[in-house]
Rosetta silent file (secondary structure, phi, psi, omega in degrees, C-alpha in Angstrom):
SEQUENCE: XXXXXXXXXXXXXXXXXXXXXXXXXXXXXXXXXXXXXXXXXXXXXXXXXXXXXXXXXXXXXXXXXXXXXXXXXXXXXXXXXXXXXXXXXXXXXXXXXXXXXXXXXXXXXXXXXXXXXXXXXXXXXXXXXXXXXXXXXXXXXXXXXXXXXXXXXXXXXXXXXXXXXXXXXXXXXXXXXXXXXXXXXXXXXXXXXXXXXXXXXXXXXXXXXXXXXXXXXXXXXXXXXXXXXXXXXXXXXXXXXXXXXXXXXXXXX
SCORE:     score description
SCORE:     0.000 S_00000001
   1 L     0.000  146.367 -175.548   -1.775   50.457  -14.606 S_00000001
   2 H   -61.634  -33.746 -174.314    0.323   49.158  -11.719 S_00000001
   3 H   -77.268   -7.204  173.521   -2.410   46.833  -10.497 S_00000001
   4 H   -75.701  -16.668 -177.385   -2.387   45.034  -13.878 S_00000001
   5 L  -115.170  -47.006 -174.740    1.080   43.777  -12.909 S_00000001
   6 L   -96.332  141.236 -179.918    1.408   44.021   -9.136 S_00000001
   7 L  -118.050  154.120  174.899   -0.942   42.256   -6.678 S_00000001
   8 L   -59.266  133.400 -175.990   -1.800   42.865   -3.047 S_00000001
   9 L    97.741  -17.135  176.637    0.585   40.849   -0.957 S_00000001
  10 L   -62.008  141.106  177.331    3.494   41.046   -3.416 S_00000001
  11 E   -77.839  151.950 -178.803    6.848   41.780   -1.834 S_00000001
  12 E  -141.406  141.321  174.336    8.652   44.953   -2.670 S_00000001
  13 E  -113.623  140.622  179.768   12.190   46.252   -2.066 S_00000001
  14 E  -123.065  134.562  176.410   13.038   49.950   -1.767 S_00000001
  15 E  -129.578  123.679 -174.100   16.479   51.482   -2.228 S_00000001
  16 E   -63.523  137.067  178.208   17.072   55.162   -1.527 S_00000001
  17 L  -101.999  131.698  172.180   18.074   57.246   -4.516 S_00000001
  18 L  -151.369 -177.744 -174.476   20.559   60.111   -4.110 S_00000001
  19 L   -72.253  -24.053 -179.907   23.352   61.827   -5.987 S_00000001
  20 L   -86.004   85.927 -177.755   26.066   59.567   -4.530 S_00000001
  21 L   -65.735  -23.140 -178.429   25.565   56.586   -6.802 S_00000001
  22 L   -81.410  -13.436 -178.096   28.659   54.869   -5.391 S_00000001
  23 L   -68.836  139.845  173.584   27.349   54.750   -1.846 S_00000001
  24 L   -78.187  121.482 -172.123   26.130   51.449   -0.505 S_00000001
  25 L  -106.771  144.766  178.087   22.453   51.999    0.192 S_00000001
  26 L   -70.980  138.031  174.654   20.251   50.072    2.620 S_00000001
  27 E  -101.084  123.310  179.124   17.541   47.952    0.980 S_00000001
  28 E  -102.174  140.437  179.606   14.232   47.986    2.834 S_00000001
  29 E  -107.562  140.474 -179.118   11.735   45.167    2.440 S_00000001
  30 E  -152.208 -168.593  176.117    8.006   45.597    2.495 S_00000001
  31 E  -148.867  157.066 -178.612    4.831   44.318    0.848 S_00000001
  32 E   -78.593  126.232  178.439    1.921   45.786   -1.098 S_00000001
  33 E  -101.266  -34.431 -177.260   -1.207   46.420    0.972 S_00000001
  34 E  -168.378 -178.563  179.247   -3.457   48.306   -1.447 S_00000001
  35 E  -125.025  126.683  177.807   -3.642   50.708   -4.390 S_00000001
  36 E   -80.155  -44.644  175.711   -4.497   54.370   -3.934 S_00000001
  37 E  -154.126 -163.775 -177.018   -4.966   55.083   -7.635 S_00000001
  38 L   -66.964  -17.637 -174.982   -3.568   54.044  -11.008 S_00000001
  39 L  -125.647   10.639 -176.618   -0.123   55.402  -10.165 S_00000001
  40 E  -136.049  142.162  176.056    0.237   54.968   -6.419 S_00000001
  41 E  -121.203  151.482  174.307    0.605   51.961   -4.108 S_00000001
  42 E  -107.520  126.267 -177.765    0.151   51.631   -0.375 S_00000001
  43 E  -126.618  161.048  174.217    2.821   49.501    1.271 S_00000001
  44 E   -71.760  144.187  175.005    3.699   48.468    4.814 S_00000001
  45 L   -68.183  136.387 -176.244    6.338   50.526    6.514 S_00000001
  46 L   -59.552  147.403  173.891    9.545   48.452    6.689 S_00000001
  47 E  -125.906  131.745  177.853   10.326   46.690    9.986 S_00000001
  48 E  -127.236  120.339  179.509   13.809   45.688   10.997 S_00000001
  49 L    53.921   42.084  177.067   14.367   43.565   14.129 S_00000001
  50 L    80.845    1.351 -176.983   10.884   44.446   15.375 S_00000001
  51 E  -111.742  127.162 -179.727   11.370   48.196   14.914 S_00000001
  52 E   -69.657  133.043  179.964    9.296   50.208   12.459 S_00000001
  53 L  -102.801  102.434 -174.762   11.487   52.240   10.065 S_00000001
  54 L   -79.001   86.238  178.209    9.635   55.524    9.326 S_00000001
  55 L   -60.798  145.358 -171.654   10.846   56.390    5.810 S_00000001
  56 L   -82.986  140.986  175.905   10.533   60.102    5.120 S_00000001
  57 L   -66.966  136.975  179.781    7.884   61.756    2.964 S_00000001
  58 L    97.821  -12.428  176.520    9.526   63.337   -0.103 S_00000001
  59 L   -77.749  145.657 -178.174   12.333   60.796   -0.426 S_00000001
  60 E  -102.475  138.317 -178.928   12.831   59.122   -3.757 S_00000001
  61 E  -133.217  151.527  165.210   13.379   55.369   -3.998 S_00000001
  62 E   -92.006  137.489 -176.470   13.996   52.758   -6.657 S_00000001
  63 E  -119.867  145.360  174.948   11.509   49.965   -6.206 S_00000001
  64 E  -127.553  117.291 -177.665   11.592   46.293   -7.148 S_00000001
  65 E   -99.394  132.551  178.211    8.330   44.315   -7.101 S_00000001
  66 E   -99.918   98.442 -176.420    8.416   40.502   -6.829 S_00000001
  67 E  -108.196  170.342  178.262    5.322   39.383   -8.739 S_00000001
  68 L   -67.449  -16.155  178.792    4.087   36.004   -9.967 S_00000001
  69 L  -104.288    8.850  177.982    5.151   36.959  -13.484 S_00000001
  70 E   125.770 -171.037 -179.204    8.656   38.066  -12.547 S_00000001
  71 E   -93.233  138.078  176.080   10.546   41.122  -11.219 S_00000001
  72 E  -129.703  141.550 -179.052    9.488   44.639  -12.133 S_00000001
  73 E  -122.668  153.565  173.835   11.357   47.875  -11.370 S_00000001
  74 E  -165.779  179.993  175.298   10.477   51.534  -11.302 S_00000001
  75 E  -107.091  150.767 -179.197   11.139   54.778   -9.441 S_00000001
  76 E  -148.748  160.204 -179.137    8.897   56.126   -6.737 S_00000001
  77 E  -125.408  126.063  174.895    8.269   59.060   -4.397 S_00000001
  78 E   -73.639  116.518 -175.261    6.960   58.682   -0.850 S_00000001
  79 E  -106.541  -14.796 -179.186    3.985   61.060   -0.665 S_00000001
  80 E  -164.090  153.794  170.744    2.416   60.099    2.668 S_00000001
  81 E  -142.522  146.730 -173.330    2.809   57.936    5.739 S_00000001
  82 E  -157.633  170.842  174.682    0.165   57.110    8.288 S_00000001
  83 E  -113.831  104.294 -177.928   -1.055   54.756   11.014 S_00000001
  84 E  -104.788  101.722 -179.453   -4.095   52.865    9.768 S_00000001
  85 L    54.359   48.107  178.942   -5.614   50.830   12.590 S_00000001
  86 L    70.446   10.205  175.020   -2.183   50.325   14.209 S_00000001
  87 E  -108.058  121.404 -179.269   -0.642   49.340   10.878 S_00000001
  88 E   -82.814  126.620 -174.285    2.063   51.799    9.756 S_00000001
  89 E  -130.189  158.896  176.718    1.769   52.438    6.021 S_00000001
  90 E  -125.897  142.260  172.532    3.416   54.409    3.248 S_00000001
  91 E  -103.537  124.103 -178.736    1.865   55.825    0.088 S_00000001
  92 E  -120.017  120.182  175.032    4.311   55.644   -2.825 S_00000001
  93 E   -87.840  124.778  179.634    3.691   57.424   -6.137 S_00000001
  94 E   -78.667  119.682 -175.035    5.332   55.575   -9.048 S_00000001
  95 L  -100.360    1.459  174.672    7.221   58.232  -10.978 S_00000001
  96 L  -143.658  165.389 -178.723    8.366   55.971  -13.856 S_00000001
  97 L   -72.032  147.906  174.212    6.866   53.136  -15.809 S_00000001
  98 L   -68.732  130.608  178.896    7.146   49.588  -14.502 S_00000001
  99 E  -125.737  134.882  179.469    9.813   47.711  -16.438 S_00000001
 100 E   -67.968  133.245 -176.355   10.425   44.004  -16.294 S_00000001
 101 L   -73.422  119.811 -177.583   13.822   43.361  -14.805 S_00000001
 102 L  -104.096  112.407  177.803   16.120   41.911  -17.480 S_00000001
 103 L   -73.903  154.662  171.666   19.032   40.006  -16.053 S_00000001
 104 L   -58.844  136.047 -173.446   22.312   39.891  -17.896 S_00000001
 105 L   -81.716  123.530  174.288   22.177   36.930  -20.283 S_00000001
 106 L  -120.987  152.353  172.904   24.403   33.980  -19.438 S_00000001
 107 L   -60.858  136.321 -176.917   24.618   30.626  -21.111 S_00000001
 108 L  -109.364  142.582 -178.875   22.369   28.176  -19.249 S_00000001
 109 E  -116.889  124.701  172.277   23.177   24.566  -18.526 S_00000001
 110 E   -77.424  133.479 -172.651   20.477   21.903  -17.984 S_00000001
 111 E  -155.185  176.722  171.620   21.722   19.739  -15.131 S_00000001
 112 E  -137.988   98.018 -174.468   20.799   17.670  -12.082 S_00000001
 113 E  -126.202  120.338  175.613   22.821   18.824   -9.088 S_00000001
 114 E   -61.490  140.973 -173.767   21.962   18.051   -5.465 S_00000001
 115 E  -140.850  131.490  170.020   21.788   21.174   -3.376 S_00000001
 116 E   -98.065  137.335 -179.427   21.587   21.976    0.349 S_00000001
 117 E  -150.974  164.222  170.721   19.959   25.321    1.051 S_00000001
 118 E  -147.547  157.651  178.156   18.183   27.389    3.712 S_00000001
 119 E   -92.418  121.302 -176.071   16.072   30.548    3.739 S_00000001
 120 L   -69.706  139.889  176.462   17.924   33.392    5.512 S_00000001
 121 L   -79.547  164.207  176.079   16.131   35.137    8.390 S_00000001
 122 H   -61.050  -37.711 -179.383   15.749   38.935    8.688 S_00000001
 123 H   -62.224  -43.167 -179.769   18.217   38.781   11.631 S_00000001
 124 H   -66.020  -42.978 -178.688   20.868   37.109    9.473 S_00000001
 125 H   -63.163  -36.727  178.996   20.351   39.568    6.603 S_00000001
 126 H   -64.193  -45.552 -179.138   20.687   42.517    9.018 S_00000001
 127 H   -66.114  -39.963  176.474   23.979   41.148   10.407 S_00000001
 128 H   -62.498  -37.676  177.454   25.337   40.523    6.892 S_00000001
 129 H   -63.754  -42.186  179.520   24.478   44.103    5.970 S_00000001
 130 H   -62.882  -40.698  178.457   26.356   45.441    8.978 S_00000001
 131 H   -65.635  -39.938  179.354   29.429   43.376    7.999 S_00000001
 132 H   -64.435  -41.259  177.245   29.217   44.601    4.437 S_00000001
 133 H   -69.292  -28.792  176.817   29.085   48.223    5.639 S_00000001
 134 L    55.932   46.071  178.076   32.013   47.452    8.012 S_00000001
 135 L  -113.612   94.216  179.313   31.087   50.278   10.386 S_00000001
 136 L  -129.667  147.052 -178.547   32.088   49.156   13.856 S_00000001
 137 L   -74.764  -22.249 -177.841   33.385   51.103   16.838 S_00000001
 138 L  -156.627  160.319  174.245   35.900   48.400   17.695 S_00000001
 139 H   -57.770  -31.623  179.397   37.254   45.023   16.512 S_00000001
 140 H   -65.684  -36.755  178.272   35.331   43.484   19.386 S_00000001
 141 H   -65.727  -40.581  179.987   32.043   44.827   18.001 S_00000001
 142 H   -65.110  -43.727  179.656   32.829   43.361   14.596 S_00000001
 143 H   -64.180  -35.463  177.181   33.691   40.003   16.132 S_00000001
 144 H   -64.535  -36.892  178.969   30.464   40.056   18.146 S_00000001
 145 H   -68.239  -41.662  178.479   28.554   40.580   14.882 S_00000001
 146 H   -64.412  -42.103 -178.990   30.417   37.648   13.265 S_00000001
 147 H   -65.253  -41.280  177.602   29.682   35.467   16.270 S_00000001
 148 H   -64.310  -35.701  177.023   25.966   36.400   16.175 S_00000001
 149 H   -62.926  -39.262  178.978   25.881   35.587   12.471 S_00000001
 150 H   -66.789  -26.615 -176.336   27.256   32.131   13.161 S_00000001
 151 L   -91.146   -2.933  179.864   24.509   31.535   15.719 S_00000001
 152 L   -61.773  146.073 -177.242   21.645   32.460   13.342 S_00000001
 153 L   -68.295  133.025 -179.495   19.038   29.779   12.858 S_00000001
 154 L  -135.569  109.659  177.765   19.595   27.752    9.678 S_00000001
 155 L   -98.848   91.572 -176.782   17.026   25.144    8.680 S_00000001
 156 L   -67.864  138.830  177.495   18.816   23.255    5.948 S_00000001
 157 E  -133.076  166.040 -177.875   16.702   21.629    3.252 S_00000001
 158 E  -102.567  142.085  178.586   17.334   19.530    0.172 S_00000001
 159 E  -146.722  171.134  178.099   16.847   20.719   -3.403 S_00000001
 160 E  -130.009  118.586  174.027   17.869   19.902   -6.957 S_00000001
 161 E   -78.881  121.412 -179.563   19.365   22.509   -9.331 S_00000001
 162 E  -111.648   -1.441 -179.765   18.041   21.649  -12.797 S_00000001
 163 E  -157.931  129.075 -172.626   19.248   24.744  -14.633 S_00000001
 164 E  -135.839  139.149  174.134   22.400   26.790  -13.957 S_00000001
 165 L  -145.650  177.665  177.305   23.964   29.983  -15.277 S_00000001
 166 L   -71.937  -11.084 -178.568   26.374   32.631  -14.151 S_00000001
 167 L  -106.900  -14.860 -179.090   23.419   34.741  -13.098 S_00000001
 168 E   174.735 -165.679 -176.502   21.233   32.297  -11.246 S_00000001
 169 E  -152.108  160.080  171.425   19.683   28.877  -11.078 S_00000001
 170 E  -112.157  129.757 -171.423   16.406   26.986  -11.305 S_00000001
 171 E  -129.461  142.041  175.063   15.808   24.756   -8.343 S_00000001
 172 E  -110.152  144.834 -178.653   13.254   22.121   -7.447 S_00000001
 173 E  -156.890  155.224  174.907   12.229   21.363   -3.844 S_00000001
 174 L   -84.468   -0.944 -174.893    9.453   19.738   -1.863 S_00000001
 175 L  -102.779  150.430 -179.766    9.313   22.813    0.377 S_00000001
 176 L   -98.794  130.507  179.940    7.203   25.914   -0.170 S_00000001
 177 L  -135.285  157.838 -177.714    8.896   29.341   -0.125 S_00000001
 178 L   -88.345  147.192  168.316    7.793   32.907   -0.911 S_00000001
 179 L   -59.155  135.681 -178.895    8.920   35.069   -3.845 S_00000001
 180 L    98.044  -11.137  178.283   11.437   37.536   -2.511 S_00000001
 181 L   -70.572  144.949  177.296   12.966   35.191    0.050 S_00000001
 182 E   -92.510  127.973 -173.972   16.751   35.155    0.329 S_00000001
 183 E  -117.445  140.092  170.013   18.315   31.733   -0.094 S_00000001
 184 E  -107.974  125.290 -171.780   21.779   30.429    0.838 S_00000001
 185 E  -122.959  139.804  169.497   22.783   27.487   -1.390 S_00000001
 186 E  -117.318  105.916 -176.523   25.520   24.854   -1.364 S_00000001
 187 E   -91.422  129.601  179.454   25.509   23.225   -4.787 S_00000001
 188 L   -92.728   91.509 -178.712   27.175   19.809   -4.997 S_00000001
 189 L   -68.068  151.305  179.989   28.936   20.000   -8.381 S_00000001
 190 L   -91.958   16.812  172.028   29.767   16.696  -10.005 S_00000001
 191 L  -154.898  169.975 -175.423   33.359   17.796  -10.652 S_00000001
 192 L   -67.020  121.886  177.798   35.963   19.914   -8.953 S_00000001
 193 L  -131.078  123.637 -179.099   34.845   23.562   -8.781 S_00000001
 194 L   -88.094  114.718 -178.628   36.911   26.117   -6.831 S_00000001
 195 L  -116.022  136.252  177.534   34.540   28.466   -4.965 S_00000001
 196 L   -76.811  -34.990 -177.148   35.544   31.388   -2.780 S_00000001
 197 L   -96.136  146.031  174.681   32.241   31.391   -0.890 S_00000001
 198 L   -72.904  -31.708 -179.418   30.893   28.544    1.217 S_00000001
 199 L  -131.366  151.674  172.092   27.348   29.426    0.109 S_00000001
 200 E   -99.562  126.533  178.003   25.847   31.148   -2.901 S_00000001
 201 E   -92.232  136.675  177.609   23.302   33.812   -1.964 S_00000001
 202 E  -151.437  162.806  179.204   20.268   34.304   -4.155 S_00000001
 203 E  -114.984  137.663  178.486   16.765   35.740   -4.142 S_00000001
 204 E   -75.617  117.610 -176.026   13.702   33.809   -5.285 S_00000001
 205 E  -105.636  -10.634  172.622   12.187   35.741   -8.204 S_00000001
 206 E  -161.508  156.972  179.839    9.488   33.303   -9.217 S_00000001
 207 E  -146.062  151.925  178.768    7.826   30.096   -8.049 S_00000001
 208 E  -154.964  149.480  176.223    5.529   27.493   -9.514 S_00000001
 209 E   -82.242  127.388 -177.574    3.984   24.157   -8.545 S_00000001
 210 L   -69.555  131.948  179.466    5.541   21.420  -10.679 S_00000001
 211 L   -93.619  -19.569 -179.986    3.036   19.634  -12.865 S_00000001
 212 L   -98.699   -3.567  178.235    5.405   16.794  -13.863 S_00000001
 213 L  -135.071   98.632 -177.721    6.674   16.173  -10.303 S_00000001
 214 L   -61.416  131.445  177.467    3.864   15.739   -7.771 S_00000001
 215 L    85.884    2.244 -178.964    4.703   17.456   -4.466 S_00000001
 216 L  -111.257  154.463  176.533    7.567   19.534   -5.885 S_00000001
 217 E  -126.494  143.625 -177.793    7.881   23.259   -6.432 S_00000001
 218 E  -106.421  140.498 -179.245   10.113   25.057   -8.918 S_00000001
 219 E  -132.116  134.162  170.970   12.019   28.267   -8.077 S_00000001
 220 E   -98.015  126.182 -174.873   13.996   30.697  -10.197 S_00000001
 221 E  -120.614  126.868  177.096   16.800   32.115   -8.082 S_00000001
 222 E   -99.501  127.892 -178.977   18.875   35.161   -9.021 S_00000001
 223 E   -66.649  142.078  178.651   22.352   35.236   -7.467 S_00000001
 224 L  -120.045  142.205  174.933   23.122   38.169   -5.155 S_00000001
 225 L    46.744   43.599 -178.896   26.542   39.625   -4.290 S_00000001
 226 L   -77.572  124.800  177.780   28.289   36.848   -6.220 S_00000001
 227 L   -59.166  144.940  179.477   32.076   37.115   -6.075 S_00000001
 228 H   -58.896  -40.508 -179.225   33.631   37.637   -9.516 S_00000001
 229 H   -63.728  -38.970  179.410   35.829   34.547   -8.936 S_00000001
 230 H   -68.177  -41.633  177.640   32.755   32.428   -8.096 S_00000001
 231 H   -61.638  -45.669  179.763   30.865   33.577  -11.155 S_00000001
 232 H   -63.560  -36.170  177.945   33.864   32.803  -13.373 S_00000001
 233 H   -64.893  -41.559  179.385   34.139   29.324  -11.701 S_00000001
 234 H   -66.281  -45.333  179.663   30.473   28.606  -12.436 S_00000001
 235 H   -61.558  -42.813  178.411   30.780   29.787  -16.046 S_00000001
 236 H   -60.180  -45.008  178.404   33.902   27.663  -16.457 S_00000001
 237 H   -59.267  -46.816 -179.955   32.069   24.632  -15.055 S_00000001
 238 H   -59.925  -46.130  179.572   29.115   25.193  -17.434 S_00000001
 239 H   -59.453  -46.877 -176.959   31.500   25.484  -20.400 S_00000001
 240 H   -66.078  -38.558  177.458   33.358   22.328  -19.513 S_00000001
 241 H   -67.310  -34.604  177.498   30.143   20.386  -18.931 S_00000001
 242 H   -66.473  -39.249  178.455   28.768   21.541  -22.268 S_00000001
 243 H   -64.137  -42.082  179.241   31.924   20.286  -24.012 S_00000001
 244 H   -61.746  -43.358 -179.858   31.585   16.940  -22.268 S_00000001
 245 H   -63.648  -44.392  179.913   27.954   16.655  -23.352 S_00000001
 246 H   -63.763  -39.355 -179.793   28.735   17.558  -26.992 S_00000001
 247 H   -64.405  -42.283  178.732   31.591   15.041  -27.054 S_00000001
 248 H   -63.026  -44.239 -179.640   29.278   12.329  -25.619 S_00000001
 249 H   -64.052  -39.105 -179.614   26.567   13.119  -28.148 S_00000001
 250 H   -66.572  -39.739  178.773   29.078   13.043  -31.006 S_00000001
 251 H   -67.319  -22.978 -179.235   30.430    9.650  -29.922 S_00000001
 252 L   -88.012   -4.305  178.900   26.919    8.259  -29.823 S_00000001
 253 L   -71.922    0.000    0.000   26.214    9.142  -33.467 S_00000001
């Protein structure tokens, strides 16, 4: 049953399914409000920039649930939408079994790397989506979008990456964040690493209160939209650091 895995309040992402698999599809963010039955969930209707997005009954979506035990994916069909005491809701029937999201396996490096990061706002994510779609009526409109993105609020915080791979990272911080939040990270590597992007984007897929570090929280972050060159640079860095560590251990024997 879905409620054995998913809890009320868990965040969920919806991506429209259609025959054009190559098309870039908008991802809508919502949260679980209730359960209708063993195979249906009631979620909040997505809101973008203060405007309710009335997804259509009959449309099929792929869903990703951010739970305390990890990410789960399935397919779903919107069967109803309503206004319940001024709260706009959707009923989604799950048409496939929930499957735990298995990331591609990368070699992981235990490390201690200082990191500056911030949690991206919905406004910033919307502007980034527009730039990715690159649908503008004029160069001036695109520049206005870029200028607005630069003006987005960024509350930089300090963290420590303690585990790194080509697919994501594990980070410690004294700040509390929600599963499903999008993070922009600047990792301070302890050697020269050539990166194409100023920041690495990632989504928090799990969180826990650290038992061995009072006042700290641990986050597993999955990289999003990572440039191929940046992934290769990270993997190269991990490989070189692993060789250094093995050489050091061998010399200490």
